[in-house]
DOBA-163607 format. One record per residue (C-alpha): x, y, z; residue number from 1. Coordinates in steps of 0.25 Angstrom, whole numbers, plus 5000, padded with zeros to 4 digits. Layout:
N
SETI   px   py   pz resi
SETI    X    Y    Z  NUM
...
This chain:
377
SETI   px   py   pz resi
SETI 4890 5629 5559    1
SETI 4896 5636 5547    2
SETI 4890 5646 5537    3
SETI 4879 5643 5527    4
SETI 4874 5653 5517    5
SETI 4870 5656 5502    6
SETI 4871 5669 5495    7
SETI 4870 5675 5481    8
SETI 4878 5684 5474    9
SETI 4873 5691 5462   10
SETI 4882 5698 5453   11
SETI 4876 5713 5453   12
SETI 4866 5713 5441   13
SETI 4867 5728 5438   14
SETI 4861 5736 5450   15
SETI 4861 5731 5464   16
SETI 4845 5727 5464   17
SETI 4841 5718 5477   18
SETI 4826 5719 5473   19
SETI 4828 5712 5460   20
SETI 4837 5701 5466   21
SETI 4826 5699 5476   22
SETI 4815 5699 5467   23
SETI 4822 5688 5459   24
SETI 4826 5680 5471   25
SETI 4812 5679 5476   26
SETI 4804 5678 5463   27
SETI 4793 5667 5464   28
SETI 4796 5664 5478   29
SETI 4784 5671 5484   30
SETI 4792 5680 5494   31
SETI 4786 5694 5499   32
SETI 4795 5705 5503   33
SETI 4792 5708 5518   34
SETI 4797 5719 5528   35
SETI 4803 5711 5539   36
SETI 4811 5699 5543   37
SETI 4800 5694 5552   38
SETI 4792 5692 5539   39
SETI 4802 5687 5530   40
SETI 4805 5673 5525   41
SETI 4816 5676 5516   42
SETI 4826 5687 5517   43
SETI 4835 5691 5505   44
SETI 4848 5700 5507   45
SETI 4854 5706 5494   46
SETI 4866 5715 5496   47
SETI 4878 5721 5488   48
SETI 4891 5726 5494   49
SETI 4896 5739 5488   50
SETI 4904 5737 5475   51
SETI 4900 5722 5473   52
SETI 4895 5717 5461   53
SETI 4888 5706 5468   54
SETI 4874 5705 5476   55
SETI 4872 5696 5486   56
SETI 4860 5690 5490   57
SETI 4857 5681 5503   58
SETI 4844 5676 5507   59
SETI 4838 5664 5514   60
SETI 4831 5662 5501   61
SETI 4843 5654 5498   62
SETI 4853 5654 5510   63
SETI 4858 5641 5512   64
SETI 4851 5635 5501   65
SETI 4860 5633 5489   66
SETI 4850 5628 5479   67
SETI 4841 5640 5482   68
SETI 4853 5650 5481   69
SETI 4858 5642 5468   70
SETI 4844 5644 5462   71
SETI 4843 5659 5465   72
SETI 4856 5662 5461   73
SETI 4854 5657 5447   74
SETI 4841 5663 5446   75
SETI 4848 5677 5449   76
SETI 4859 5675 5440   77
SETI 4849 5672 5429   78
SETI 4840 5684 5432   79
SETI 4851 5695 5433   80
SETI 4860 5689 5423   81
SETI 4872 5689 5433   82
SETI 4881 5679 5440   83
SETI 4876 5674 5454   84
SETI 4884 5668 5465   85
SETI 4880 5659 5476   86
SETI 4888 5658 5488   87
SETI 4884 5645 5497   88
SETI 4891 5641 5511   89
SETI 4887 5628 5518   90
SETI 4891 5628 5532   91
SETI 4904 5635 5530   92
SETI 4908 5621 5524   93
SETI 4906 5624 5509   94
SETI 4904 5636 5502   95
SETI 4901 5638 5487   96
SETI 4900 5650 5476   97
SETI 4891 5647 5464   98
SETI 4891 5658 5453   99
SETI 4881 5657 5443  100
SETI 4881 5666 5430  101
SETI 4871 5662 5420  102
SETI 4875 5672 5409  103
SETI 4889 5664 5408  104
SETI 4884 5650 5411  105
SETI 4892 5651 5424  106
SETI 4889 5642 5437  107
SETI 4902 5643 5445  108
SETI 4904 5636 5459  109
SETI 4915 5636 5468  110
SETI 4915 5630 5482  111
SETI 4923 5628 5495  112
SETI 4922 5618 5507  113
SETI 4915 5605 5509  114
SETI 4900 5604 5506  115
SETI 4893 5599 5517  116
SETI 4884 5589 5507  117
SETI 4888 5577 5501  118
SETI 4893 5585 5488  119
SETI 4896 5598 5485  120
SETI 4886 5605 5476  121
SETI 4895 5607 5465  122
SETI 4910 5607 5462  123
SETI 4917 5620 5460  124
SETI 4919 5625 5445  125
SETI 4930 5636 5447  126
SETI 4931 5638 5432  127
SETI 4918 5644 5432  128
SETI 4922 5655 5440  129
SETI 4930 5662 5430  130
SETI 4926 5676 5428  131
SETI 4918 5676 5441  132
SETI 4931 5677 5452  133
SETI 4943 5683 5452  134
SETI 4952 5672 5452  135
SETI 4946 5657 5450  136
SETI 4958 5650 5454  137
SETI 4958 5657 5468  138
SETI 4943 5653 5469  139
SETI 4946 5639 5467  140
SETI 4957 5639 5477  141
SETI 4948 5647 5487  142
SETI 4936 5637 5486  143
SETI 4946 5625 5487  144
SETI 4952 5630 5500  145
SETI 4949 5623 5513  146
SETI 4941 5632 5525  147
SETI 4934 5630 5537  148
SETI 4923 5639 5532  149
SETI 4919 5639 5518  150
SETI 4914 5653 5517  151
SETI 4929 5658 5521  152
SETI 4931 5657 5506  153
SETI 4921 5669 5504  154
SETI 4931 5681 5505  155
SETI 4940 5676 5494  156
SETI 4929 5671 5486  157
SETI 4922 5685 5487  158
SETI 4935 5692 5482  159
SETI 4936 5682 5470  160
SETI 4921 5684 5466  161
SETI 4922 5699 5469  162
SETI 4910 5699 5478  163
SETI 4911 5705 5493  164
SETI 4913 5694 5503  165
SETI 4902 5700 5511  166
SETI 4892 5697 5500  167
SETI 4898 5683 5496  168
SETI 4896 5679 5512  169
SETI 4883 5685 5513  170
SETI 4872 5679 5522  171
SETI 4857 5683 5522  172
SETI 4858 5690 5535  173
SETI 4870 5698 5530  174
SETI 4861 5711 5527  175
SETI 4870 5721 5533  176
SETI 4883 5719 5526  177
SETI 4891 5731 5527  178
SETI 4890 5741 5515  179
SETI 4881 5732 5507  180
SETI 4869 5736 5499  181
SETI 4859 5726 5505  182
SETI 4845 5724 5504  183
SETI 4837 5713 5513  184
SETI 4824 5707 5506  185
SETI 4813 5700 5516  186
SETI 4802 5691 5510  187
SETI 4792 5683 5515  188
SETI 4787 5670 5508  189
SETI 4775 5667 5518  190
SETI 4761 5668 5511  191
SETI 4769 5665 5498  192
SETI 4773 5651 5500  193
SETI 4760 5646 5494  194
SETI 4756 5637 5505  195
SETI 4742 5634 5505  196
SETI 4741 5620 5512  197
SETI 4738 5620 5527  198
SETI 4747 5619 5539  199
SETI 4756 5606 5539  200
SETI 4767 5603 5550  201
SETI 4780 5596 5548  202
SETI 4788 5592 5560  203
SETI 4801 5600 5563  204
SETI 4815 5597 5569  205
SETI 4812 5591 5584  206
SETI 4819 5581 5593  207
SETI 4817 5566 5593  208
SETI 4813 5564 5607  209
SETI 4804 5572 5618  210
SETI 4810 5573 5631  211
SETI 4803 5573 5645  212
SETI 4804 5585 5655  213
SETI 4816 5591 5649  214
SETI 4811 5604 5642  215
SETI 4802 5606 5630  216
SETI 4801 5598 5618  217
SETI 4800 5606 5604  218
SETI 4794 5600 5592  219
SETI 4793 5608 5579  220
SETI 4784 5609 5567  221
SETI 4783 5616 5554  222
SETI 4771 5620 5545  223
SETI 4773 5616 5531  224
SETI 4760 5622 5526  225
SETI 4752 5636 5527  226
SETI 4750 5644 5539  227
SETI 4740 5641 5549  228
SETI 4735 5642 5563  229
SETI 4733 5632 5574  230
SETI 4742 5620 5579  231
SETI 4740 5607 5587  232
SETI 4749 5599 5593  233
SETI 4747 5584 5598  234
SETI 4756 5575 5607  235
SETI 4755 5561 5606  236
SETI 4762 5547 5606  237
SETI 4766 5536 5616  238
SETI 4772 5546 5626  239
SETI 4758 5552 5628  240
SETI 4750 5539 5626  241
SETI 4757 5532 5638  242
SETI 4756 5544 5646  243
SETI 4772 5546 5647  244
SETI 4773 5561 5643  245
SETI 4766 5574 5646  246
SETI 4766 5585 5636  247
SETI 4768 5598 5642  248
SETI 4770 5613 5639  249
SETI 4767 5612 5625  250
SETI 4768 5624 5616  251
SETI 4768 5627 5601  252
SETI 4781 5636 5598  253
SETI 4782 5644 5587  254
SETI 4788 5658 5583  255
SETI 4782 5671 5582  256
SETI 4785 5682 5571  257
SETI 4797 5687 5579  258
SETI 4803 5674 5580  259
SETI 4800 5672 5594  260
SETI 4795 5658 5600  261
SETI 4780 5658 5603  262
SETI 4775 5646 5613  263
SETI 4761 5643 5612  264
SETI 4756 5633 5623  265
SETI 4747 5621 5619  266
SETI 4738 5614 5628  267
SETI 4737 5599 5625  268
SETI 4725 5590 5627  269
SETI 4724 5575 5626  270
SETI 4717 5571 5613  271
SETI 4715 5558 5604  272
SETI 4716 5557 5589  273
SETI 4707 5550 5580  274
SETI 4716 5538 5581  275
SETI 4715 5537 5596  276
SETI 4728 5542 5600  277
SETI 4730 5552 5612  278
SETI 4736 5565 5609  279
SETI 4739 5578 5618  280
SETI 4734 5589 5608  281
SETI 4735 5604 5609  282
SETI 4733 5615 5599  283
SETI 4734 5630 5596  284
SETI 4724 5635 5587  285
SETI 4731 5649 5584  286
SETI 4746 5645 5582  287
SETI 4751 5649 5569  288
SETI 4756 5640 5559  289
SETI 4766 5646 5550  290
SETI 4767 5643 5536  291
SETI 4777 5634 5529  292
SETI 4790 5639 5526  293
SETI 4791 5645 5512  294
SETI 4799 5636 5501  295
SETI 4807 5649 5497  296
SETI 4815 5649 5509  297
SETI 4829 5643 5509  298
SETI 4833 5633 5521  299
SETI 4839 5644 5530  300
SETI 4826 5652 5530  301
SETI 4817 5640 5531  302
SETI 4824 5635 5543  303
SETI 4822 5649 5549  304
SETI 4808 5649 5545  305
SETI 4805 5635 5550  306
SETI 4811 5638 5564  307
SETI 4801 5650 5564  308
SETI 4789 5643 5560  309
SETI 4789 5630 5567  310
SETI 4779 5626 5577  311
SETI 4785 5619 5588  312
SETI 4779 5611 5598  313
SETI 4785 5613 5612  314
SETI 4781 5604 5624  315
SETI 4788 5596 5637  316
SETI 4785 5582 5639  317
SETI 4784 5577 5653  318
SETI 4782 5564 5661  319
SETI 4766 5561 5661  320
SETI 4762 5560 5676  321
SETI 4756 5547 5673  322
SETI 4768 5540 5666  323
SETI 4769 5526 5669  324
SETI 4784 5525 5666  325
SETI 4795 5533 5659  326
SETI 4795 5536 5644  327
SETI 4797 5525 5634  328
SETI 4806 5525 5622  329
SETI 4793 5524 5613  330
SETI 4785 5535 5620  331
SETI 4786 5544 5609  332
SETI 4778 5558 5607  333
SETI 4770 5563 5595  334
SETI 4768 5578 5593  335
SETI 4759 5582 5581  336
SETI 4757 5596 5576  337
SETI 4744 5600 5570  338
SETI 4740 5611 5561  339
SETI 4725 5614 5565  340
SETI 4722 5619 5552  341
SETI 4727 5606 5545  342
SETI 4728 5594 5554  343
SETI 4733 5585 5543  344
SETI 4745 5594 5543  345
SETI 4749 5590 5557  346
SETI 4763 5582 5559  347
SETI 4770 5577 5571  348
SETI 4783 5571 5578  349
SETI 4787 5559 5586  350
SETI 4796 5562 5598  351
SETI 4803 5550 5604  352
SETI 4802 5548 5619  353
SETI 4813 5552 5628  354
SETI 4816 5537 5631  355
SETI 4819 5534 5616  356
SETI 4832 5542 5618  357
SETI 4840 5530 5624  358
SETI 4834 5520 5615  359
SETI 4838 5528 5603  360
SETI 4852 5530 5606  361
SETI 4854 5516 5609  362
SETI 4848 5512 5596  363
SETI 4850 5523 5586  364
SETI 4839 5523 5576  365
SETI 4831 5511 5582  366
SETI 4819 5519 5585  367
SETI 4812 5525 5573  368
SETI 4806 5539 5574  369
SETI 4791 5539 5572  370
SETI 4792 5552 5564  371
SETI 4780 5561 5563  372
SETI 4767 5557 5569  373
SETI 4754 5563 5566  374
SETI 4742 5563 5574  375
SETI 4727 5568 5571  376
SETI 4721 5576 5580  377
């Protein structure tokens, strides 16, 4: 994979004042300073190289989120009355520079490479760079050159813009830049998200099939509501109704505060729901349910937090000792995760039987997914 990032360059508005910059960036976002990365949801890096007239800002508030970077940069330009430059790179295929100077009604764009989407966000307008780069024609030539990695244009672009290349290519984790004045701000959004609704699960990424005797199967879920405790899990479907499959070694898989995996065993018992359907059900009343991910986070930070906060159901599927014959193609399995504090917030997935592999590949798309199934328990 190539390199993807966004950073913001703010023309130095008088003195180097990281606190003022961060205060503007985080205004009305419900973020509270914390002392350690273990507590933080958002990290903001503010730095400046000696002699540089530009301040670099890199953060998971807007990293890999061009829309957020655009909105925040324009707000900074208005607030401090100084030009602001956004640098954005998409998987090393496409790189853009967007300079905004509201005081002079300037909105300049220069890009190189091939945009991964259908259409590039904008066309380059090189004439708008007059007065902001040392040589506009050289910038035009630079951005029109073909190269394997789009970010390889940055050393020359940095020279034209009179910004140290280390700043222009800065990533959120570059807090040890040699010689730079550096400040790192850690903030937490938990408790300020405004989520008052009860816990409510959504299914995460999972495989299309379960398998027999070939190791553990993992299905993940994510809470979209407030924090809580207590989780139940139910297994059902034709594979269990027909006594073809036995569910074994069931665990809830979560992360602790240090990011380590925690496996909590679950004992299953056979039960029947209000509609007379049979299920294998177990629960852990003390299992923590982390609250939903704050909307203030950019995609990369959201992805990391979602990974940390997912609740996984880990199990093995074996042949039932009383099975009459082999697994059929329609021996599907339903897995439902239930927040005990709000059973209406349950959700589930349908895993196709191992026998449906061959039929699906023989007739791709011929078998419709049953999607998510719910069970009352």
